[in-house]
MIPASE-475594 format. One record per residue (C-alpha): x, y, z; residue in three letters; residue number from 0. Coordinates in Angstrom, 3 decimals. Layout:
REM MIPASE-475594
<node <X, Y, Z>, "ALA", NUM>
...
REM end
This chain:
REM MIPASE-475594
<node <35.696, 100.391, 137.056>, "MET", 0>
<node <38.545, 102.398, 138.568>, "PHE", 1>
<node <38.183, 100.484, 141.837>, "GLY", 2>
<node <39.674, 97.344, 140.268>, "ARG", 3>
<node <42.291, 99.369, 138.432>, "MET", 4>
<node <43.238, 101.169, 141.667>, "ARG", 5>
<node <44.038, 97.835, 143.283>, "ASP", 6>
<node <46.307, 96.848, 140.393>, "ASP", 7>
<node <48.045, 100.229, 140.389>, "LEU", 8>
<node <48.584, 100.067, 144.146>, "THR", 9>
<node <50.107, 96.605, 143.744>, "THR", 10>
<node <52.393, 97.797, 140.947>, "ALA", 11>
<node <53.552, 100.790, 142.998>, "ILE", 12>
<node <54.199, 98.527, 145.976>, "GLY", 13>
<node <56.309, 96.213, 143.826>, "GLU", 14>
<node <58.366, 99.189, 142.662>, "ILE", 15>
<node <58.936, 100.226, 146.282>, "ARG", 16>
<node <59.819, 96.679, 147.370>, "ASP", 17>
<node <62.372, 96.390, 144.566>, "ALA", 18>
<node <64.052, 99.590, 145.733>, "GLY", 19>
<node <63.228, 101.308, 142.446>, "LEU", 20>
<node <60.775, 103.950, 143.665>, "TYR", 21>
<node <61.855, 107.403, 142.510>, "LYS", 22>
<node <61.306, 110.111, 145.103>, "SER", 23>
<node <61.408, 113.719, 143.946>, "GLU", 24>
<node <63.482, 115.933, 146.204>, "ARG", 25>
<node <62.190, 119.498, 146.163>, "VAL", 26>
<node <64.682, 122.264, 145.374>, "ILE", 27>
<node <63.874, 125.760, 146.642>, "THR", 28>
<node <66.514, 127.702, 144.694>, "SER", 29>
<node <67.666, 128.119, 141.099>, "PRO", 30>
<node <69.666, 125.265, 139.594>, "GLN", 31>
<node <73.297, 126.004, 140.415>, "GLN", 32>
<node <76.319, 124.483, 142.128>, "ALA", 33>
<node <74.981, 125.193, 145.637>, "LEU", 34>
<node <71.251, 124.608, 145.892>, "ILE", 35>
<node <68.668, 124.874, 148.660>, "SER", 36>
<node <66.373, 121.941, 149.381>, "VAL", 37>
<node <63.004, 121.723, 151.099>, "ALA", 38>
<node <64.568, 120.797, 154.441>, "SER", 39>
<node <66.185, 124.230, 154.497>, "GLY", 40>
<node <69.676, 122.862, 153.986>, "ASN", 41>
<node <72.099, 123.903, 151.283>, "GLU", 42>
<node <73.862, 121.137, 149.369>, "VAL", 43>
<node <76.371, 120.974, 146.535>, "LEU", 44>
<node <74.679, 119.553, 143.471>, "ASN", 45>
<node <76.679, 116.873, 141.667>, "PHE", 46>
<node <73.825, 115.206, 139.788>, "CYS", 47>
<node <72.592, 117.851, 137.320>, "ALA", 48>
<node <73.193, 118.019, 133.570>, "ASN", 49>
<node <74.230, 121.643, 134.101>, "ASN", 50>
<node <77.629, 120.961, 132.544>, "TYR", 51>
<node <78.599, 124.551, 131.744>, "LEU", 52>
<node <76.763, 126.192, 134.631>, "GLY", 53>
<node <74.486, 128.105, 132.259>, "LEU", 54>
<node <71.190, 127.229, 133.982>, "SER", 55>
<node <71.395, 130.385, 136.095>, "ASP", 56>
<node <74.014, 132.351, 134.130>, "HIS", 57>
<node <73.030, 136.039, 134.366>, "PRO", 58>
<node <73.308, 136.617, 130.611>, "ASP", 59>
<node <71.112, 133.608, 129.858>, "VAL", 60>
<node <68.511, 134.679, 132.426>, "VAL", 61>
<node <68.562, 138.240, 131.063>, "ALA", 62>
<node <68.006, 136.970, 127.517>, "ALA", 63>
<node <64.970, 135.004, 128.676>, "ALA", 64>
<node <63.516, 138.050, 130.464>, "LYS", 65>
<node <64.067, 140.290, 127.454>, "GLU", 66>
<node <62.382, 137.742, 125.203>, "ALA", 67>
<node <59.257, 137.776, 127.358>, "LEU", 68>
<node <58.888, 141.504, 126.721>, "ASP", 69>
<node <59.853, 141.343, 123.041>, "ARG", 70>
<node <58.183, 138.095, 121.921>, "TRP", 71>
<node <55.599, 137.266, 124.609>, "GLY", 72>
<node <55.080, 134.202, 126.777>, "PHE", 73>
<node <53.928, 131.619, 124.245>, "GLY", 74>
<node <52.739, 131.089, 120.672>, "LEU", 75>
<node <49.476, 129.178, 121.232>, "SER", 76>
<node <50.145, 127.401, 117.968>, "SER", 77>
<node <52.198, 124.798, 116.188>, "VAL", 78>
<node <54.994, 125.903, 113.893>, "ARG", 79>
<node <53.270, 125.513, 110.525>, "PHE", 80>
<node <50.130, 127.478, 111.463>, "ILE", 81>
<node <51.225, 130.656, 113.243>, "CYS", 82>
<node <53.879, 129.481, 115.701>, "GLY", 83>
<node <57.128, 130.400, 113.968>, "THR", 84>
<node <58.847, 133.570, 115.150>, "GLN", 85>
<node <62.090, 134.931, 113.794>, "GLN", 86>
<node <63.942, 133.784, 116.911>, "ILE", 87>
<node <62.994, 130.163, 116.137>, "HIS", 88>
<node <64.628, 130.495, 112.722>, "LYS", 89>
<node <67.584, 132.285, 114.334>, "ASP", 90>
<node <68.123, 129.427, 116.792>, "LEU", 91>
<node <67.820, 126.795, 114.071>, "GLU", 92>
<node <70.396, 128.683, 112.028>, "GLY", 93>
<node <72.720, 129.119, 115.008>, "ALA", 94>
<node <72.578, 125.401, 115.820>, "LEU", 95>
<node <73.331, 124.504, 112.201>, "SER", 96>
<node <76.318, 126.840, 112.152>, "ASN", 97>
<node <77.599, 125.564, 115.487>, "PHE", 98>
<node <77.230, 121.884, 114.607>, "LEU", 99>
<node <78.350, 122.233, 110.994>, "GLY", 100>
<node <75.131, 120.842, 109.513>, "THR", 101>
<node <72.917, 121.958, 106.645>, "GLU", 102>
<node <69.691, 122.608, 108.564>, "ASP", 103>
<node <68.026, 122.205, 111.970>, "THR", 104>
<node <64.471, 121.684, 113.201>, "ILE", 105>
<node <63.376, 122.440, 116.778>, "LEU", 106>
<node <61.241, 120.130, 118.927>, "TYR", 107>
<node <59.678, 120.407, 122.378>, "SER", 108>
<node <62.284, 117.936, 123.667>, "SER", 109>
<node <64.962, 115.582, 122.408>, "CYS", 110>
<node <62.621, 112.745, 123.351>, "PHE", 111>
<node <60.194, 114.146, 120.774>, "ASP", 112>
<node <63.001, 114.667, 118.267>, "ALA", 113>
<node <64.027, 111.011, 118.495>, "ASN", 114>
<node <60.400, 109.931, 118.652>, "GLY", 115>
<node <59.562, 111.679, 115.400>, "GLY", 116>
<node <62.703, 110.846, 113.455>, "LEU", 117>
<node <62.733, 107.175, 112.509>, "PHE", 118>
<node <59.115, 106.613, 111.469>, "GLU", 119>
<node <59.281, 109.683, 109.232>, "THR", 120>
<node <62.389, 108.592, 107.347>, "LEU", 121>
<node <62.265, 104.794, 107.280>, "LEU", 122>
<node <59.793, 102.108, 106.242>, "GLY", 123>
<node <59.346, 98.355, 106.399>, "ALA", 124>
<node <62.012, 97.759, 103.755>, "GLU", 125>
<node <64.664, 99.606, 105.794>, "ASP", 126>
<node <66.837, 98.679, 108.793>, "ALA", 127>
<node <67.942, 100.448, 111.982>, "ILE", 128>
<node <71.082, 99.159, 113.700>, "ILE", 129>
<node <71.072, 100.506, 117.258>, "SER", 130>
<node <73.585, 100.377, 120.121>, "ASP", 131>
<node <72.244, 98.276, 123.004>, "GLU", 132>
<node <72.790, 101.096, 125.526>, "LEU", 133>
<node <71.092, 103.847, 123.558>, "ASN", 134>
<node <68.823, 106.273, 125.389>, "HIS", 135>
<node <65.175, 105.340, 125.948>, "ALA", 136>
<node <64.069, 108.007, 123.470>, "SER", 137>
<node <65.978, 106.280, 120.663>, "ILE", 138>
<node <64.598, 102.899, 121.703>, "ILE", 139>
<node <61.027, 104.208, 121.724>, "ASP", 140>
<node <61.541, 106.094, 118.472>, "GLY", 141>
<node <62.826, 102.960, 116.770>, "VAL", 142>
<node <59.793, 101.020, 118.033>, "ARG", 143>
<node <57.476, 103.525, 116.334>, "LEU", 144>
<node <59.110, 102.837, 112.994>, "SER", 145>
<node <58.200, 99.944, 110.708>, "LYS", 146>
<node <61.885, 99.408, 109.907>, "ALA", 147>
<node <63.588, 96.134, 110.836>, "LYS", 148>
<node <65.502, 96.410, 114.113>, "ARG", 149>
<node <69.009, 95.211, 114.792>, "TYR", 150>
<node <70.984, 95.736, 117.994>, "ARG", 151>
<node <74.731, 95.631, 118.525>, "TYR", 152>
<node <76.757, 95.360, 121.724>, "LYS", 153>
<node <77.794, 98.651, 123.260>, "ASN", 154>
<node <80.582, 100.238, 121.180>, "ARG", 155>
<node <81.453, 96.815, 119.727>, "ASP", 156>
<node <82.500, 97.428, 116.134>, "MET", 157>
<node <82.784, 93.738, 115.260>, "ALA", 158>
<node <79.187, 93.191, 116.330>, "ASP", 159>
<node <78.067, 96.346, 114.504>, "LEU", 160>
<node <79.663, 95.019, 111.333>, "GLU", 161>
<node <77.925, 91.670, 111.806>, "ALA", 162>
<node <74.554, 93.410, 112.160>, "GLN", 163>
<node <75.226, 95.518, 109.067>, "LEU", 164>
<node <75.910, 92.328, 107.131>, "LYS", 165>
<node <72.666, 90.805, 108.415>, "ASP", 166>
<node <70.816, 93.906, 107.185>, "ALA", 167>
<node <72.454, 93.808, 103.763>, "ALA", 168>
<node <69.183, 93.382, 101.863>, "ASP", 169>
<node <67.549, 96.482, 103.381>, "ALA", 170>
<node <66.823, 99.458, 101.146>, "ARG", 171>
<node <68.374, 101.921, 103.626>, "TYR", 172>
<node <70.466, 101.113, 106.713>, "ARG", 173>
<node <70.763, 103.618, 109.564>, "LEU", 174>
<node <73.205, 103.241, 112.465>, "ILE", 175>
<node <71.842, 104.907, 115.616>, "ALA", 176>
<node <74.042, 105.663, 118.620>, "THR", 177>
<node <74.365, 107.942, 121.598>, "ASP", 178>
<node <77.419, 110.172, 121.306>, "GLY", 179>
<node <78.000, 109.745, 125.050>, "VAL", 180>
<node <76.289, 107.011, 127.062>, "PHE", 181>
<node <74.723, 108.650, 130.077>, "SER", 182>
<node <75.198, 105.935, 132.697>, "MET", 183>
<node <78.886, 105.305, 131.948>, "ASP", 184>
<node <80.268, 108.486, 130.397>, "GLY", 185>
<node <81.689, 106.353, 127.588>, "TYR", 186>
<node <82.027, 107.960, 124.158>, "VAL", 187>
<node <80.913, 106.208, 120.972>, "ALA", 188>
<node <83.825, 105.637, 118.517>, "PRO", 189>
<node <82.288, 107.721, 115.758>, "LEU", 190>
<node <85.309, 107.498, 113.485>, "ASP", 191>
<node <85.054, 103.705, 113.389>, "GLU", 192>
<node <81.267, 103.849, 113.098>, "ILE", 193>
<node <81.539, 106.189, 110.110>, "CYS", 194>
<node <84.117, 103.897, 108.506>, "ASP", 195>
<node <81.708, 100.965, 108.761>, "LEU", 196>
<node <78.826, 103.114, 107.545>, "ALA", 197>
<node <80.745, 103.999, 104.410>, "GLU", 198>
<node <81.816, 100.393, 103.844>, "ARG", 199>
<node <78.234, 99.118, 104.115>, "TYR", 200>
<node <76.449, 102.149, 102.623>, "ASP", 201>
<node <74.655, 103.152, 105.828>, "ALA", 202>
<node <73.532, 106.442, 107.338>, "LEU", 203>
<node <74.776, 107.571, 110.769>, "VAL", 204>
<node <72.573, 109.145, 113.447>, "MET", 205>
<node <74.006, 110.429, 116.762>, "VAL", 206>
<node <72.109, 111.620, 119.837>, "ASP", 207>
<node <74.659, 114.058, 121.250>, "ASP", 208>
<node <72.674, 115.327, 124.225>, "SER", 209>
<node <75.509, 114.692, 126.707>, "HIS", 210>
<node <78.197, 116.255, 124.501>, "ALA", 211>
<node <77.030, 119.335, 122.592>, "VAL", 212>
<node <78.392, 122.470, 124.205>, "GLY", 213>
<node <81.508, 121.016, 125.804>, "PHE", 214>
<node <82.902, 117.963, 123.957>, "VAL", 215>
<node <85.344, 118.597, 121.121>, "GLY", 216>
<node <87.783, 121.474, 120.718>, "ALA", 217>
<node <84.962, 123.825, 119.688>, "ASP", 218>
<node <82.304, 122.280, 121.932>, "GLY", 219>
<node <80.357, 120.979, 118.936>, "ALA", 220>
<node <80.111, 117.455, 120.300>, "GLY", 221>
<node <81.354, 113.998, 119.450>, "THR", 222>
<node <81.404, 114.475, 115.644>, "PRO", 223>
<node <83.795, 117.371, 116.275>, "SER", 224>
<node <85.851, 115.287, 118.720>, "LEU", 225>
<node <86.422, 112.598, 116.080>, "PHE", 226>
<node <86.644, 114.931, 113.088>, "GLY", 227>
<node <83.612, 113.394, 111.368>, "VAL", 228>
<node <81.156, 116.302, 111.193>, "LYS", 229>
<node <80.773, 115.858, 107.442>, "ASP", 230>
<node <80.290, 112.082, 107.755>, "ARG", 231>
<node <77.457, 112.083, 110.307>, "VAL", 232>
<node <74.074, 112.437, 108.606>, "ASP", 233>
<node <71.850, 113.235, 111.597>, "ILE", 234>
<node <72.558, 114.792, 114.999>, "VAL", 235>
<node <69.822, 115.000, 117.611>, "THR", 236>
<node <70.218, 116.831, 120.876>, "GLY", 237>
<node <68.691, 118.813, 123.684>, "THR", 238>
<node <68.606, 122.376, 124.925>, "LEU", 239>
<node <67.963, 120.963, 128.403>, "GLY", 240>
<node <71.515, 120.116, 129.421>, "LYS", 241>
<node <74.631, 122.159, 128.582>, "ALA", 242>
<node <72.751, 124.738, 126.484>, "LEU", 243>
<node <70.961, 126.452, 129.352>, "GLY", 244>
<node <69.142, 123.480, 130.813>, "GLY", 245>
<node <65.516, 124.492, 130.218>, "ALA", 246>
<node <63.740, 122.381, 127.605>, "SER", 247>
<node <63.608, 121.765, 123.895>, "GLY", 248>
<node <65.359, 119.509, 121.425>, "GLY", 249>
<node <66.398, 119.432, 117.804>, "TYR", 250>
<node <67.366, 117.407, 114.774>, "VAL", 251>
<node <70.314, 118.868, 112.867>, "SER", 252>
<node <70.934, 117.084, 109.593>, "ALA", 253>
<node <71.062, 117.055, 105.812>, "ARG", 254>
<node <68.751, 119.682, 104.344>, "ARG", 255>
<node <66.358, 117.209, 102.731>, "GLU", 256>
<node <66.009, 115.212, 105.951>, "ILE", 257>
<node <65.003, 118.308, 107.896>, "VAL", 258>
<node <62.596, 119.406, 105.169>, "GLU", 259>
<node <60.754, 116.074, 105.266>, "LEU", 260>
<node <60.624, 116.188, 109.075>, "LEU", 261>
<node <58.905, 119.578, 108.857>, "ARG", 262>
<node <56.247, 118.008, 106.654>, "GLN", 263>
<node <55.679, 114.643, 108.323>, "ARG", 264>
<node <57.233, 114.358, 111.795>, "SER", 265>
<node <54.241, 114.021, 114.088>, "ARG", 266>
<node <55.755, 115.392, 117.343>, "PRO", 267>
<node <56.804, 118.500, 115.394>, "TYR", 268>
<node <53.506, 118.958, 113.565>, "LEU", 269>
<node <51.296, 118.464, 116.611>, "PHE", 270>
<node <53.255, 120.153, 119.431>, "SER", 271>
<node <53.301, 123.826, 120.343>, "ASN", 272>
<node <56.316, 125.881, 119.359>, "SER", 273>
<node <59.220, 126.224, 121.760>, "LEU", 274>
<node <58.575, 129.089, 124.197>, "ALA", 275>
<node <60.184, 132.390, 123.109>, "PRO", 276>
<node <62.029, 132.811, 126.413>, "SER", 277>
<node <63.618, 129.354, 126.109>, "VAL", 278>
<node <64.492, 129.997, 122.478>, "THR", 279>
<node <66.192, 133.314, 123.225>, "ALA", 280>
<node <68.037, 131.940, 126.249>, "ALA", 281>
<node <69.336, 129.017, 124.182>, "SER", 282>
<node <70.591, 131.458, 121.560>, "LEU", 283>
<node <72.477, 133.329, 124.270>, "LYS", 284>
<node <73.944, 130.056, 125.580>, "ALA", 285>
<node <75.264, 129.230, 122.107>, "LEU", 286>
<node <76.733, 132.719, 121.854>, "GLU", 287>
<node <78.565, 132.325, 125.171>, "LEU", 288>
<node <79.929, 128.924, 124.155>, "ILE", 289>
<node <81.028, 130.205, 120.772>, "GLY", 290>
<node <82.910, 133.252, 122.020>, "THR", 291>
<node <85.007, 131.689, 124.796>, "SER", 292>
<node <86.364, 128.308, 125.863>, "SER", 293>
<node <86.581, 129.357, 129.528>, "ASP", 294>
<node <83.578, 127.315, 130.679>, "LEU", 295>
<node <84.701, 124.216, 128.760>, "ARG", 296>
<node <88.195, 124.580, 130.201>, "ASP", 297>
<node <86.848, 124.890, 133.750>, "LYS", 298>
<node <84.633, 121.848, 133.276>, "LEU", 299>
<node <87.579, 119.809, 131.974>, "ALA", 300>
<node <89.746, 120.877, 134.925>, "ALA", 301>
<node <87.042, 119.976, 137.459>, "ASN", 302>
<node <86.523, 116.605, 135.790>, "THR", 303>
<node <90.235, 115.774, 135.780>, "ALA", 304>
<node <90.584, 116.800, 139.435>, "LEU", 305>
<node <87.649, 114.683, 140.575>, "PHE", 306>
<node <88.605, 111.605, 138.582>, "ARG", 307>
<node <92.273, 111.743, 139.619>, "THR", 308>
<node <91.738, 112.373, 143.333>, "LYS", 309>
<node <88.907, 109.859, 143.659>, "MET", 310>
<node <91.036, 107.165, 142.043>, "THR", 311>
<node <93.929, 108.034, 144.349>, "GLU", 312>
<node <91.528, 107.713, 147.292>, "ALA", 313>
<node <90.786, 104.138, 146.261>, "GLY", 314>
<node <87.419, 104.601, 144.588>, "PHE", 315>
<node <86.581, 102.706, 141.400>, "ASP", 316>
<node <85.735, 105.387, 138.822>, "VAL", 317>
<node <84.930, 104.203, 135.311>, "LEU", 318>
<node <87.743, 105.330, 132.975>, "PRO", 319>
<node <87.390, 108.322, 130.683>, "GLY", 320>
<node <87.506, 112.090, 130.717>, "ASP", 321>
<node <83.803, 112.934, 130.471>, "HIS", 322>
<node <82.188, 114.913, 133.337>, "PRO", 323>
<node <79.856, 111.955, 133.872>, "ILE", 324>
<node <82.069, 110.156, 136.390>, "SER", 325>
<node <80.451, 106.948, 137.686>, "PRO", 326>
<node <81.764, 105.787, 141.054>, "VAL", 327>
<node <81.236, 102.019, 140.992>, "MET", 328>
<node <79.801, 100.434, 144.147>, "ILE", 329>
<node <78.393, 97.109, 142.957>, "GLY", 330>
<node <75.725, 96.418, 145.559>, "ASP", 331>
<node <72.483, 98.358, 145.064>, "ALA", 332>
<node <71.679, 98.764, 148.757>, "ALA", 333>
<node <75.204, 99.956, 149.493>, "GLU", 334>
<node <74.996, 102.530, 146.702>, "ALA", 335>
<node <71.743, 103.831, 148.149>, "GLY", 336>
<node <73.189, 104.102, 151.657>, "ARG", 337>
<node <76.258, 105.910, 150.350>, "LEU", 338>
<node <74.136, 108.426, 148.428>, "ALA", 339>
<node <72.025, 109.064, 151.542>, "ASP", 340>
<node <75.121, 109.580, 153.708>, "LYS", 341>
<node <76.617, 111.951, 151.145>, "LEU", 342>
<node <73.428, 114.010, 151.221>, "LEU", 343>
<node <73.768, 114.245, 155.012>, "ASP", 344>
<node <77.283, 115.586, 154.369>, "LEU", 345>
<node <75.993, 118.217, 151.950>, "GLY", 346>
<node <76.709, 116.439, 148.650>, "ILE", 347>
<node <73.704, 115.745, 146.432>, "TYR", 348>
<node <74.239, 112.666, 144.243>, "VAL", 349>
<node <72.046, 109.774, 143.131>, "ILE", 350>
<node <72.656, 106.037, 143.276>, "GLY", 351>
<node <71.708, 103.965, 140.230>, "PHE", 352>
<node <71.084, 100.231, 140.265>, "SER", 353>
<node <69.348, 97.470, 138.299>, "TYR", 354>
<node <67.429, 97.684, 135.963>, "PRO", 355>
<node <68.800, 101.137, 135.061>, "VAL", 356>
<node <72.290, 99.597, 135.053>, "VAL", 357>
<node <73.290, 95.890, 134.922>, "PRO", 358>
<node <72.853, 93.704, 138.001>, "GLN", 359>
<node <75.817, 94.055, 140.342>, "GLY", 360>
<node <76.934, 97.302, 138.680>, "LYS", 361>
<node <75.275, 99.810, 141.031>, "ALA", 362>
<node <76.980, 103.166, 141.093>, "ARG", 363>
<node <76.920, 106.787, 142.168>, "ILE", 364>
<node <76.807, 108.850, 138.984>, "ARG", 365>
<node <78.693, 112.075, 139.699>, "VAL", 366>
<node <78.325, 114.901, 137.185>, "GLN", 367>
<node <80.810, 117.740, 137.238>, "LEU", 368>
<node <79.974, 121.297, 136.197>, "SER", 369>
<node <81.872, 124.425, 135.271>, "ALA", 370>
<node <79.826, 126.059, 138.034>, "ALA", 371>
<node <81.712, 124.041, 140.660>, "HIS", 372>
<node <84.704, 125.714, 142.237>, "SER", 373>
<node <87.882, 123.768, 142.939>, "THR", 374>
<node <86.886, 123.862, 146.607>, "GLU", 375>
<node <83.476, 122.360, 145.756>, "ASP", 376>
<node <85.117, 119.426, 143.993>, "VAL", 377>
<node <87.593, 118.873, 146.823>, "GLU", 378>
<node <84.748, 118.973, 149.342>, "ARG", 379>
<node <82.896, 116.288, 147.378>, "ALA", 380>
<node <85.984, 114.058, 147.301>, "ILE", 381>
<node <86.462, 114.454, 151.058>, "ALA", 382>
<node <82.780, 113.683, 151.645>, "ALA", 383>
<node <83.039, 110.445, 149.664>, "PHE", 384>
<node <85.924, 109.343, 151.871>, "ALA", 385>
<node <84.089, 110.347, 155.052>, "GLU", 386>
<node <80.883, 108.601, 153.984>, "ALA", 387>
<node <82.757, 105.423, 153.092>, "ARG", 388>
<node <84.477, 105.382, 156.476>, "ALA", 389>
<node <81.226, 106.027, 158.343>, "ALA", 390>
<node <79.413, 103.186, 156.591>, "LEU", 391>
<node <82.342, 100.808, 157.068>, "ALA", 392>
<node <82.508, 101.509, 160.791>, "GLY", 393>
REM end
């Protein structure tokens, strides 16, 4: 039986390669940090990680993880409702609620699981989900698992959102779902306008803030903080795998009753092992570091401003904004791939993205700044872009 299937799989893999969409996994031989070692033995500056605050190898975060291994053990060998809840899980849920300004929080193995277990638990066939067209795959898949009617609006287009809300007027409950920051563009959802429409049309608001929590907003509490709408957003989902230490884990932070029902009926929560104690403790330490000083956020903002300003001055087309996701637009997919390869030769690790991940003709190098980068690191990356462009042009 597998013989026939093998042929089909081989064909499918070949088609992926031929389309230039095959994803190779480069092996890193060091901790995740600004300067990493790769399998070739070279050291390269990493500008493609979600390590926004540089906490992935922060000594205090690493120490907290080590201490947790001794204090709490390696794993729980259980789901939360049987015998998999330790005090540190409750501590982290409480810390996230306090940080985000929500009533309660529930931990998941990943944000993909959090989004996957959210919609089908809360909404039924008589309800409606109105989702931004550029939302993350985890929201898209989570919405598909729900029996609710699905509506989609153009990216950050409030007129279209309003039109979809009107179309869903006969639904029992309406829920607007959006990324806080869209990961391919670095664009921020206009949450103030979204909340205004939600109130006008009696809808709930859900935000996946994975690319914002920890460093967006004056207190680092994400896009609801940035727009001053913490009390108007009903549900925030997010990850511990980006700014908050970068390991794994996700969460839903929301109204108390929403979280309580998720604990009872959300399938990814009920049927997945508890978050590892070391990850839980390290995430707590990351939140503590973020809450006690703005130094890392300030450094990240300075690095982002430097890169965006100098790259624009050098004639590169960088999508506008002030988020550390700084897409350098190339257009042609093959050209973006060649530029990324040349940059790696020059010691700068970035990735080119092209269709179908981004629209046809909108290929780009997605650069991600980090507080771990020094000013010299950022300047070296800018110089490498110019050198790579000249080399490919000549």
